C-alpha positions as CSV (number, residue, x, y, z in Angstrom):
1,X,28.5,36.5,50.4
2,X,29.1,38.9,47.5
3,X,31.7,41.2,46.0
4,X,29.7,44.3,44.9
5,X,30.1,47.6,43.2
6,X,27.8,50.6,43.4
7,X,26.4,51.7,40.0
8,X,24.4,54.8,41.0
9,X,27.1,56.7,42.8
10,X,26.2,60.0,44.4
11,X,29.3,61.6,43.0
12,X,27.3,63.9,40.8
13,X,26.4,67.6,40.4
14,X,27.5,69.1,43.7
15,X,28.2,72.8,44.5
16,X,31.7,74.4,44.4
17,X,34.6,72.9,46.3
18,X,34.7,74.2,49.9
19,X,37.7,76.3,51.0
20,X,40.8,75.0,52.7
21,X,42.5,71.6,52.5
22,X,42.6,71.2,56.3
23,X,38.9,72.0,56.6
24,X,37.9,69.5,53.9
25,X,40.1,66.8,55.5
26,X,38.6,67.5,58.9
27,X,35.1,67.2,57.4
28,X,36.0,63.9,55.6
29,X,37.3,62.4,58.9
30,X,34.2,63.5,60.8
31,X,31.8,62.3,58.1
32,X,33.4,58.8,58.2
33,X,33.3,58.7,62.0
34,X,29.7,59.7,62.0
35,X,28.8,57.1,59.3
36,X,30.7,54.4,61.1
37,X,28.9,55.2,64.4
38,X,25.5,55.2,62.7
39,X,26.1,51.8,61.1
40,X,27.8,50.1,64.1
41,X,31.2,49.9,62.3
42,X,33.7,49.2,65.0
43,X,36.9,49.1,62.9
44,X,37.9,50.9,59.8
45,X,40.2,53.5,58.2
46,X,40.0,56.4,55.9
47,X,42.7,58.1,53.8
48,X,42.2,61.3,51.7
49,X,44.3,62.6,48.9
50,X,44.5,66.0,47.3
51,X,46.2,66.4,43.9
52,X,47.8,63.0,44.4
53,X,49.2,63.5,47.9
54,X,47.9,61.8,51.1
55,X,46.7,64.7,53.3
56,X,44.7,62.8,55.9
57,X,44.4,59.3,57.4
58,X,42.5,58.1,60.4
59,X,41.7,54.7,62.0
60,X,38.5,53.8,63.9
61,X,39.2,51.1,66.5
62,X,42.6,50.3,65.0
63,X,45.7,52.1,63.7
64,X,45.2,54.0,60.5
65,X,47.9,52.0,58.7
66,X,46.4,48.6,59.4
67,X,46.3,46.5,56.2
68,X,42.6,46.2,55.1
69,X,40.9,43.8,52.7
70,X,40.0,45.7,49.5
71,X,37.4,43.3,48.0
72,X,36.4,44.5,44.6
73,X,38.6,47.6,44.7
74,X,41.2,45.0,43.7
75,X,39.7,45.1,40.2
76,X,41.2,48.5,39.5
77,X,44.7,47.0,40.2
78,X,43.9,44.2,37.7
79,X,42.4,46.7,35.2
80,X,45.3,49.1,35.2
81,X,47.7,46.1,35.1
82,X,46.0,44.9,31.9
83,X,46.2,48.5,30.5
84,X,49.9,48.5,31.1
85,X,50.2,45.4,28.8
86,X,48.1,47.3,26.2
87,X,50.2,50.4,26.5
88,X,53.4,48.3,26.1
89,X,52.2,46.7,22.9
90,X,51.9,43.2,24.4
91,X,48.1,43.2,24.1
92,X,45.4,45.0,22.2
93,X,41.8,45.4,23.3
94,X,41.0,42.7,20.8
95,X,43.5,40.2,22.2
96,X,41.6,37.0,23.1
97,X,41.9,34.4,25.8
98,X,43.0,31.9,23.1
99,X,45.8,34.3,21.9
100,X,47.3,34.4,25.4
101,X,46.4,31.1,26.9
102,X,46.3,28.9,23.9
103,X,42.8,27.8,24.9
104,X,39.4,29.2,25.7
105,X,36.7,31.1,23.8
106,X,37.0,34.1,21.5
107,X,36.7,36.6,24.4
108,X,38.7,39.7,24.3
109,X,40.7,41.6,26.9
110,X,38.5,44.7,26.4
111,X,35.3,42.6,27.0
112,X,36.8,41.1,30.2
113,X,37.8,44.5,31.5
114,X,34.3,45.9,31.0
115,X,32.2,42.9,32.0
116,X,30.8,42.5,28.5
117,X,32.3,39.1,27.6
118,X,29.1,37.1,28.1
119,X,30.3,35.6,31.4
120,X,27.3,36.3,33.5
121,X,26.6,33.4,36.0
122,X,29.5,34.3,38.4
123,X,30.4,30.9,39.7
124,X,32.9,32.6,42.0
125,X,30.2,33.6,44.5
126,X,29.4,30.1,45.7
127,X,33.1,29.0,45.6
128,X,34.6,31.9,47.5
129,X,34.1,30.8,51.1
130,X,36.0,27.6,50.3
131,X,38.7,29.6,48.7
132,X,39.6,31.6,51.8
133,X,43.2,31.0,52.9
134,X,43.9,29.1,49.7
135,X,46.8,30.2,47.4
136,X,45.0,30.0,44.0
137,X,41.8,29.2,42.2
138,X,42.8,27.2,39.1
139,X,39.7,25.1,39.0
140,X,37.3,28.0,38.4
141,X,39.3,29.6,35.6
142,X,39.9,26.2,33.9
143,X,36.2,25.5,34.0
144,X,35.3,29.0,32.7
145,X,37.7,28.6,29.8
146,X,36.4,25.1,28.9
147,X,32.7,26.0,29.1
148,X,32.9,29.5,27.5
149,X,30.5,32.4,28.3
150,X,26.8,31.5,28.5
151,X,25.6,35.0,27.8
152,X,25.8,37.3,24.8
153,X,29.0,39.3,24.3
154,X,28.6,43.1,24.3
155,X,26.1,43.3,27.1
156,X,27.3,44.7,30.5
157,X,26.8,42.2,33.3
158,X,29.0,42.6,36.4
159,X,30.8,39.3,37.1
160,X,34.0,38.3,38.9
161,X,34.6,35.7,36.3
162,X,35.9,38.3,33.9
163,X,38.6,39.4,36.2
164,X,39.5,35.9,37.3
165,X,40.3,35.1,33.6
166,X,42.2,38.4,33.3
167,X,44.4,37.4,36.2
168,X,45.3,34.1,34.6
169,X,46.1,35.9,31.3
170,X,48.3,38.5,33.1
171,X,50.3,35.7,34.8
172,X,50.8,33.8,31.6
173,X,51.7,36.8,29.5
174,X,54.2,38.2,32.0
175,X,55.7,34.8,33.1
176,X,55.1,36.0,36.7
177,X,52.5,35.4,39.3
178,X,49.5,37.7,38.9
179,X,50.4,39.4,42.2
180,X,54.0,40.1,41.4
181,X,53.3,41.2,37.9
182,X,50.7,43.8,38.9
183,X,52.7,44.9,42.0
184,X,55.6,45.7,39.6
185,X,53.6,47.3,36.9
186,X,51.1,49.5,38.7
187,X,51.7,49.6,42.5
188,X,55.4,50.3,42.6
189,X,55.1,53.2,40.1
190,X,52.5,54.7,42.5
191,X,55.0,54.4,45.4
192,X,53.1,51.4,46.9
193,X,54.6,48.2,48.2
194,X,51.9,45.6,48.7
195,X,51.1,41.9,48.2
196,X,47.9,40.0,47.7
197,X,46.0,39.1,50.9
198,X,47.0,35.9,52.7
199,X,43.3,35.3,53.3
200,X,41.7,36.2,50.0
201,X,44.6,35.8,47.6
202,X,42.9,32.9,45.8
203,X,40.6,35.6,44.3
204,X,43.2,38.3,44.1
205,X,42.5,39.4,40.5
206,X,38.9,40.2,41.3
207,X,38.9,40.8,45.1
208,X,41.9,39.7,47.0
209,X,44.4,42.5,47.6
210,X,45.0,44.0,51.1
211,X,46.9,47.1,52.1
212,X,46.6,50.2,54.3
213,X,44.0,52.5,52.8
214,X,46.6,55.3,52.4
215,X,48.5,53.0,50.1
216,X,45.4,52.3,48.0
217,X,44.6,56.0,48.0
218,X,48.1,56.6,46.5
219,X,47.5,54.0,43.8
220,X,44.1,55.3,43.0
221,X,45.2,58.9,42.7
222,X,48.2,57.9,40.6
223,X,46.2,56.0,38.0
224,X,42.8,57.8,38.1
225,X,43.8,61.3,39.3
226,X,43.6,64.3,37.0
227,X,47.2,64.1,35.9
228,X,47.0,60.5,34.8
229,X,46.2,59.1,31.4
230,X,43.0,57.5,32.5
231,X,42.0,60.4,34.6
232,X,42.3,62.8,31.6
233,X,40.7,60.5,29.0
234,X,39.0,57.3,30.3
235,X,37.3,57.2,26.9
236,X,40.6,55.9,25.5
237,X,40.4,52.7,27.5
238,X,37.8,49.9,27.1
239,X,34.5,51.1,28.4
240,X,30.9,49.8,28.7
241,X,27.8,52.0,29.2
242,X,26.0,51.2,32.5
243,X,23.2,53.8,32.2
244,X,22.7,57.1,33.8
245,X,25.8,58.5,32.2
246,X,28.1,56.0,34.0
247,X,30.6,53.7,32.4
248,X,32.6,50.7,33.5
249,X,36.3,51.0,32.5
250,X,39.5,49.2,33.7
251,X,38.3,48.0,37.1
252,X,36.4,51.2,37.9
253,X,33.2,53.1,37.3
254,X,33.5,56.6,35.9
255,X,31.3,59.5,34.9
256,X,31.9,62.8,33.2
257,X,31.8,65.7,35.6
258,X,32.3,69.5,35.1
259,X,34.7,69.1,32.3
260,X,36.5,66.2,34.0
261,X,35.7,62.8,35.4
262,X,34.8,61.1,38.7
263,X,35.9,57.5,39.3
264,X,34.6,55.2,42.0
265,X,34.0,51.6,43.1
266,X,32.6,49.8,46.1
267,X,33.5,46.3,47.3
268,X,32.3,43.9,50.0
269,X,33.2,40.4,51.2
270,X,30.5,39.0,53.4
271,X,31.1,35.5,54.7
272,X,29.1,35.3,58.0
273,X,31.1,34.0,60.8
274,X,34.4,34.1,58.8
275,X,34.9,37.5,57.2
276,X,32.9,40.7,56.9
277,X,34.5,43.7,55.2
278,X,33.7,46.5,52.8
279,X,35.7,49.2,51.0
280,X,35.1,52.3,48.8
281,X,37.4,54.5,46.7
282,X,36.6,57.6,44.8
283,X,38.5,60.2,42.8
284,X,36.6,63.4,42.2
285,X,37.3,66.0,39.5
286,X,38.9,68.9,41.3
287,X,41.8,67.0,43.0
288,X,40.2,65.2,46.0
289,X,40.1,61.4,46.5
290,X,39.1,59.2,49.4
291,X,39.7,55.5,50.1
292,X,38.0,53.8,53.0
293,X,37.7,50.2,54.3
294,X,35.8,48.8,57.3
295,X,35.3,45.4,59.0
296,X,31.6,45.1,58.5
297,X,29.0,44.2,56.0
298,X,26.5,47.0,55.4
299,X,23.6,47.2,53.1
300,X,23.2,49.1,49.8
301,X,21.6,52.2,51.4
302,X,24.4,52.5,53.8
303,X,27.0,52.2,51.0
304,X,25.1,55.0,49.1
305,X,25.0,57.1,52.3
306,X,28.8,56.7,52.7
307,X,29.3,58.0,49.1
308,X,27.0,60.9,49.8
309,X,28.4,62.1,53.1
310,X,32.0,62.0,51.8
311,X,31.0,63.9,48.7
312,X,29.2,66.5,50.9
313,X,32.3,66.9,53.0
314,X,34.3,67.9,50.0
315,X,31.8,69.8,47.9
316,X,29.3,71.1,50.5
317,X,25.7,70.1,50.9
318,X,23.7,69.2,47.8
319,X,21.3,71.8,46.6
């Protein structure tokens, strides 16, 4: 019962990009099929982008365009939505919860985006099963604002609580629901029409969007691809050092790579007997990106393996 992200991605120093878009797309599709077969994943989907365009999509045990739960990949939607408010002059990185909500501790937008606010206990984890099929989660956010962060600000600790608060702030600032505000601000500009999940919408800001993986791939390429502001200079957004050269930015993890940047995030929703799903999205320097989702809960080694086999399909075998 967790939403998770992979810190030590295998999107690292790999050999030169293999030749031919069709050949790379074929290898990506086969790599995902083989991985799914190895880990008993009966249903899932993959979409690949090259230079921002969807060039491949497949479904395993379902149509490729089936809407899929995105779990923590939803944080990138929230993060880029918050960045749109900063870019528009409505917020600054130092804007606090009290500035926007008229209550709460002196926690900033930048700290919330990078999991450095001091919110570390993650009360969402125990509450999430009861929140399935519910429209909102006001009680959790209200309690977080009243109690304040128990940890020390400035230290990176991954917690859904940060993005739950950001979702409330976005809604209040824009005068819209969180879902409508972020759909208008960051999904539609990427050519995507989507809504929060009817099953997990109560935790939309930190893990409750659903859409076909090709739509998420378009969103991801639009906002983190090499032609985007974040893709070119993620250092210009709030960031927190995670170790090993990786940083957490607006709802994504990134690392410098060959004069550019790689961006990635994993997610999982594991509620035994009720919902088991996982997702992964990556944008590599060089133009390729992949988004996948699957209806299964797999362990950390399997997630790392998925990262590795997809990277190998694009860049060739590690040497």
